mmCIF file as Biopython writes it, N, C-alpha, C and O atoms, coordinates in Angstrom:
data_model
#
loop_
_atom_site.group_PDB
_atom_site.id
_atom_site.type_symbol
_atom_site.label_atom_id
_atom_site.label_alt_id
_atom_site.label_comp_id
_atom_site.label_asym_id
_atom_site.label_entity_id
_atom_site.label_seq_id
_atom_site.pdbx_PDB_ins_code
_atom_site.Cartn_x
_atom_site.Cartn_y
_atom_site.Cartn_z
_atom_site.occupancy
_atom_site.B_iso_or_equiv
_atom_site.auth_seq_id
_atom_site.auth_asym_id
_atom_site.pdbx_PDB_model_num
ATOM 1   N N  . MET A ? 1  ? 59.232 36.094 47.072 1.0 0.0 1  A 1 
ATOM 2   C CA . MET A ? 1  ? 59.694 35.995 48.454 1.0 0.0 1  A 1 
ATOM 3   C C  . MET A ? 1  ? 58.952 34.877 49.178 1.0 0.0 1  A 1 
ATOM 4   O O  . MET A ? 1  ? 59.491 34.268 50.103 1.0 0.0 1  A 1 
ATOM 5   N N  . ALA A ? 2  ? 57.734 34.611 48.765 1.0 0.0 2  A 1 
ATOM 6   C CA . ALA A ? 2  ? 56.945 33.560 49.422 1.0 0.0 2  A 1 
ATOM 7   C C  . ALA A ? 2  ? 57.610 32.204 49.223 1.0 0.0 2  A 1 
ATOM 8   O O  . ALA A ? 2  ? 57.658 31.383 50.140 1.0 0.0 2  A 1 
ATOM 9   N N  . ALA A ? 3  ? 58.123 31.979 48.012 1.0 0.0 3  A 1 
ATOM 10  C CA . ALA A ? 3  ? 58.769 30.696 47.732 1.0 0.0 3  A 1 
ATOM 11  C C  . ALA A ? 3  ? 60.017 30.531 48.596 1.0 0.0 3  A 1 
ATOM 12  O O  . ALA A ? 3  ? 60.303 29.439 49.087 1.0 0.0 3  A 1 
ATOM 13  N N  . ALA A ? 4  ? 60.751 31.621 48.776 1.0 0.0 4  A 1 
ATOM 14  C CA . ALA A ? 4  ? 61.966 31.555 49.593 1.0 0.0 4  A 1 
ATOM 15  C C  . ALA A ? 4  ? 61.619 31.253 51.046 1.0 0.0 4  A 1 
ATOM 16  O O  . ALA A ? 4  ? 62.361 30.560 51.741 1.0 0.0 4  A 1 
ATOM 17  N N  . THR A ? 5  ? 60.490 31.778 51.493 1.0 0.0 5  A 1 
ATOM 18  C CA . THR A ? 5  ? 60.073 31.543 52.878 1.0 0.0 5  A 1 
ATOM 19  C C  . THR A ? 5  ? 59.638 30.094 53.058 1.0 0.0 5  A 1 
ATOM 20  O O  . THR A ? 5  ? 59.863 29.502 54.113 1.0 0.0 5  A 1 
ATOM 21  N N  . GLN A ? 6  ? 59.022 29.526 52.038 1.0 0.0 6  A 1 
ATOM 22  C CA . GLN A ? 6  ? 58.549 28.144 52.119 1.0 0.0 6  A 1 
ATOM 23  C C  . GLN A ? 6  ? 59.712 27.166 51.993 1.0 0.0 6  A 1 
ATOM 24  O O  . GLN A ? 6  ? 59.696 26.099 52.606 1.0 0.0 6  A 1 
ATOM 25  N N  . ASP A ? 7  ? 60.722 27.526 51.200 1.0 0.0 7  A 1 
ATOM 26  C CA . ASP A ? 7  ? 61.848 26.618 50.981 1.0 0.0 7  A 1 
ATOM 27  C C  . ASP A ? 7  ? 63.168 27.371 51.129 1.0 0.0 7  A 1 
ATOM 28  O O  . ASP A ? 7  ? 63.741 27.806 50.130 1.0 0.0 7  A 1 
ATOM 29  N N  . PRO A ? 8  ? 63.662 27.531 52.363 1.0 0.0 8  A 1 
ATOM 30  C CA . PRO A ? 8  ? 64.912 28.266 52.604 1.0 0.0 8  A 1 
ATOM 31  C C  . PRO A ? 8  ? 66.104 27.585 51.947 1.0 0.0 8  A 1 
ATOM 32  O O  . PRO A ? 8  ? 67.040 28.257 51.516 1.0 0.0 8  A 1 
ATOM 33  N N  . SER A ? 9  ? 66.078 26.259 51.866 1.0 0.0 9  A 1 
ATOM 34  C CA . SER A ? 9  ? 67.200 25.522 51.285 1.0 0.0 9  A 1 
ATOM 35  C C  . SER A ? 9  ? 67.383 25.895 49.818 1.0 0.0 9  A 1 
ATOM 36  O O  . SER A ? 9  ? 68.511 25.984 49.332 1.0 0.0 9  A 1 
ATOM 37  N N  . ALA A ? 10 ? 66.277 26.113 49.114 1.0 0.0 10 A 1 
ATOM 38  C CA . ALA A ? 10 ? 66.355 26.488 47.703 1.0 0.0 10 A 1 
ATOM 39  C C  . ALA A ? 10 ? 67.017 27.856 47.562 1.0 0.0 10 A 1 
ATOM 40  O O  . ALA A ? 10 ? 67.806 28.080 46.645 1.0 0.0 10 A 1 
ATOM 41  N N  . CYS A ? 11 ? 66.690 28.762 48.473 1.0 0.0 11 A 1 
ATOM 42  C CA . CYS A ? 11 ? 67.279 30.098 48.436 1.0 0.0 11 A 1 
ATOM 43  C C  . CYS A ? 11 ? 68.776 30.011 48.709 1.0 0.0 11 A 1 
ATOM 44  O O  . CYS A ? 11 ? 69.571 30.700 48.070 1.0 0.0 11 A 1 
ATOM 45  N N  . ALA A ? 12 ? 69.153 29.169 49.655 1.0 0.0 12 A 1 
ATOM 46  C CA . ALA A ? 12 ? 70.563 29.001 49.995 1.0 0.0 12 A 1 
ATOM 47  C C  . ALA A ? 12 ? 71.315 28.413 48.809 1.0 0.0 12 A 1 
ATOM 48  O O  . ALA A ? 12 ? 72.438 28.821 48.512 1.0 0.0 12 A 1 
ATOM 49  N N  . ARG A ? 13 ? 70.694 27.456 48.137 1.0 0.0 13 A 1 
ATOM 50  C CA . ARG A ? 13 ? 71.337 26.832 46.974 1.0 0.0 13 A 1 
ATOM 51  C C  . ARG A ? 13 ? 71.540 27.862 45.877 1.0 0.0 13 A 1 
ATOM 52  O O  . ARG A ? 13 ? 72.590 27.893 45.237 1.0 0.0 13 A 1 
ATOM 53  N N  . HIS A ? 14 ? 70.535 28.708 45.658 1.0 0.0 14 A 1 
ATOM 54  C CA . HIS A ? 14 ? 70.637 29.745 44.642 1.0 0.0 14 A 1 
ATOM 55  C C  . HIS A ? 14 ? 71.758 30.715 44.991 1.0 0.0 14 A 1 
ATOM 56  O O  . HIS A ? 14 ? 72.474 31.190 44.110 1.0 0.0 14 A 1 
ATOM 57  N N  . TYR A ? 15 ? 71.908 31.011 46.290 1.0 0.0 15 A 1 
ATOM 58  C CA . TYR A ? 15 ? 72.956 31.915 46.741 1.0 0.0 15 A 1 
ATOM 59  C C  . TYR A ? 15 ? 74.327 31.303 46.471 1.0 0.0 15 A 1 
ATOM 60  O O  . TYR A ? 15 ? 75.254 32.002 46.064 1.0 0.0 15 A 1 
ATOM 61  N N  . GLU A ? 16 ? 74.453 29.990 46.699 1.0 0.0 16 A 1 
ATOM 62  C CA . GLU A ? 16 ? 75.728 29.312 46.438 1.0 0.0 16 A 1 
ATOM 63  C C  . GLU A ? 16 ? 76.055 29.356 44.954 1.0 0.0 16 A 1 
ATOM 64  O O  . GLU A ? 16 ? 77.195 29.628 44.578 1.0 0.0 16 A 1 
ATOM 65  N N  . LEU A ? 17 ? 75.064 29.091 44.107 1.0 0.0 17 A 1 
ATOM 66  C CA . LEU A ? 17 ? 75.282 29.115 42.664 1.0 0.0 17 A 1 
ATOM 67  C C  . LEU A ? 17 ? 75.668 30.517 42.212 1.0 0.0 17 A 1 
ATOM 68  O O  . LEU A ? 17 ? 76.517 30.682 41.336 1.0 0.0 17 A 1 
ATOM 69  N N  . ALA A ? 18 ? 75.048 31.517 42.808 1.0 0.0 18 A 1 
ATOM 70  C CA . ALA A ? 18 ? 75.361 32.898 42.452 1.0 0.0 18 A 1 
ATOM 71  C C  . ALA A ? 18 ? 76.805 33.227 42.812 1.0 0.0 18 A 1 
ATOM 72  O O  . ALA A ? 18 ? 77.504 33.891 42.047 1.0 0.0 18 A 1 
ATOM 73  N N  . ASN A ? 19 ? 77.252 32.761 43.980 1.0 0.0 19 A 1 
ATOM 74  C CA . ASN A ? 19 ? 78.631 33.000 44.410 1.0 0.0 19 A 1 
ATOM 75  C C  . ASN A ? 19 ? 79.605 32.319 43.460 1.0 0.0 19 A 1 
ATOM 76  O O  . ASN A ? 19 ? 80.628 32.897 43.091 1.0 0.0 19 A 1 
ATOM 77  N N  . LEU A ? 20 ? 79.284 31.083 43.062 1.0 0.0 20 A 1 
ATOM 78  C CA . LEU A ? 20 ? 80.154 30.358 42.139 1.0 0.0 20 A 1 
ATOM 79  C C  . LEU A ? 20 ? 80.232 31.089 40.805 1.0 0.0 20 A 1 
ATOM 80  O O  . LEU A ? 20 ? 81.305 31.200 40.211 1.0 0.0 20 A 1 
ATOM 81  N N  . TYR A ? 21 ? 79.094 31.584 40.339 1.0 0.0 21 A 1 
ATOM 82  C CA . TYR A ? 21 ? 79.054 32.299 39.062 1.0 0.0 21 A 1 
ATOM 83  C C  . TYR A ? 21 ? 79.868 33.586 39.138 1.0 0.0 21 A 1 
ATOM 84  O O  . TYR A ? 21 ? 80.611 33.918 38.215 1.0 0.0 21 A 1 
ATOM 85  N N  . LEU A ? 22 ? 79.720 34.310 40.252 1.0 0.0 22 A 1 
ATOM 86  C CA . LEU A ? 22 ? 80.463 35.557 40.423 1.0 0.0 22 A 1 
ATOM 87  C C  . LEU A ? 22 ? 81.959 35.290 40.479 1.0 0.0 22 A 1 
ATOM 88  O O  . LEU A ? 22 ? 82.747 36.038 39.900 1.0 0.0 22 A 1 
ATOM 89  N N  . SER A ? 23 ? 82.354 34.225 41.176 1.0 0.0 23 A 1 
ATOM 90  C CA . SER A ? 23 ? 83.772 33.896 41.279 1.0 0.0 23 A 1 
ATOM 91  C C  . SER A ? 23 ? 84.312 33.511 39.910 1.0 0.0 23 A 1 
ATOM 92  O O  . SER A ? 23 ? 85.457 33.822 39.581 1.0 0.0 23 A 1 
ATOM 93  N N  . LEU A ? 24 ? 83.494 32.837 39.114 1.0 0.0 24 A 1 
ATOM 94  C CA . LEU A ? 24 ? 83.914 32.432 37.779 1.0 0.0 24 A 1 
ATOM 95  C C  . LEU A ? 24 ? 84.129 33.670 36.916 1.0 0.0 24 A 1 
ATOM 96  O O  . LEU A ? 24 ? 85.090 33.740 36.150 1.0 0.0 24 A 1 
ATOM 97  N N  . ILE A ? 25 ? 83.228 34.651 37.042 1.0 0.0 25 A 1 
ATOM 98  C CA . ILE A ? 25 ? 83.340 35.880 36.256 1.0 0.0 25 A 1 
ATOM 99  C C  . ILE A ? 25 ? 84.584 36.661 36.665 1.0 0.0 25 A 1 
ATOM 100 O O  . ILE A ? 25 ? 85.296 37.199 35.817 1.0 0.0 25 A 1 
ATOM 101 N N  . SER A ? 26 ? 84.840 36.721 37.972 1.0 0.0 26 A 1 
ATOM 102 C CA . SER A ? 26 ? 85.978 37.495 38.464 1.0 0.0 26 A 1 
ATOM 103 C C  . SER A ? 26 ? 87.294 36.863 38.015 1.0 0.0 26 A 1 
ATOM 104 O O  . SER A ? 26 ? 88.294 37.557 37.833 1.0 0.0 26 A 1 
ATOM 105 N N  . GLU A ? 27 ? 87.285 35.534 37.836 1.0 0.0 27 A 1 
ATOM 106 C CA . GLU A ? 27 ? 88.514 34.853 37.432 1.0 0.0 27 A 1 
ATOM 107 C C  . GLU A ? 27 ? 88.745 34.965 35.927 1.0 0.0 27 A 1 
ATOM 108 O O  . GLU A ? 27 ? 89.888 34.932 35.471 1.0 0.0 27 A 1 
ATOM 109 N N  . THR A ? 28 ? 87.656 35.099 35.149 1.0 0.0 28 A 1 
ATOM 110 C CA . THR A ? 28 ? 87.797 35.175 33.703 1.0 0.0 28 A 1 
ATOM 111 C C  . THR A ? 28 ? 87.863 36.626 33.248 1.0 0.0 28 A 1 
ATOM 112 O O  . THR A ? 28 ? 87.243 37.490 33.868 1.0 0.0 28 A 1 
ATOM 113 N N  . PRO A ? 29 ? 88.595 36.909 32.187 1.0 0.0 29 A 1 
ATOM 114 C CA . PRO A ? 29 ? 88.704 38.273 31.665 1.0 0.0 29 A 1 
ATOM 115 C C  . PRO A ? 29 ? 87.346 38.791 31.199 1.0 0.0 29 A 1 
ATOM 116 O O  . PRO A ? 29 ? 86.469 38.010 30.830 1.0 0.0 29 A 1 
ATOM 117 N N  . VAL A ? 30 ? 87.181 40.111 31.217 1.0 0.0 30 A 1 
ATOM 118 C CA . VAL A ? 30 ? 85.908 40.698 30.803 1.0 0.0 30 A 1 
ATOM 119 C C  . VAL A ? 30 ? 85.665 40.435 29.321 1.0 0.0 30 A 1 
ATOM 120 O O  . VAL A ? 30 ? 84.526 40.220 28.907 1.0 0.0 30 A 1 
ATOM 121 N N  . SER A ? 31 ? 86.719 40.451 28.529 1.0 0.0 31 A 1 
ATOM 122 C CA . SER A ? 31 ? 86.580 40.241 27.090 1.0 0.0 31 A 1 
ATOM 123 C C  . SER A ? 31 ? 86.018 38.853 26.799 1.0 0.0 31 A 1 
ATOM 124 O O  . SER A ? 31 ? 85.227 38.682 25.872 1.0 0.0 31 A 1 
ATOM 125 N N  . THR A ? 32 ? 86.429 37.857 27.599 1.0 0.0 32 A 1 
ATOM 126 C CA . THR A ? 32 ? 85.946 36.494 27.394 1.0 0.0 32 A 1 
ATOM 127 C C  . THR A ? 32 ? 84.500 36.372 27.855 1.0 0.0 32 A 1 
ATOM 128 O O  . THR A ? 32 ? 83.696 35.682 27.227 1.0 0.0 32 A 1 
ATOM 129 N N  . ALA A ? 33 ? 84.175 37.044 28.954 1.0 0.0 33 A 1 
ATOM 130 C CA . ALA A ? 33 ? 82.817 36.980 29.483 1.0 0.0 33 A 1 
ATOM 131 C C  . ALA A ? 33 ? 81.845 37.651 28.516 1.0 0.0 33 A 1 
ATOM 132 O O  . ALA A ? 33 ? 80.708 37.208 28.355 1.0 0.0 33 A 1 
ATOM 133 N N  . ALA A ? 34 ? 82.307 38.723 27.877 1.0 0.0 34 A 1 
ATOM 134 C CA . ALA A ? 34 ? 81.434 39.445 26.954 1.0 0.0 34 A 1 
ATOM 135 C C  . ALA A ? 34 ? 81.525 38.823 25.567 1.0 0.0 34 A 1 
ATOM 136 O O  . ALA A ? 34 ? 80.863 39.286 24.638 1.0 0.0 34 A 1 
#
């Protein structure tokens, strides 16, 4: 949490990447993801 407090932009970037990854998973079938 200390790193996130020191660099909020990094946390925001990680959040964006997480959203992109989640959207990619939701678009692809579970069989392909697994």
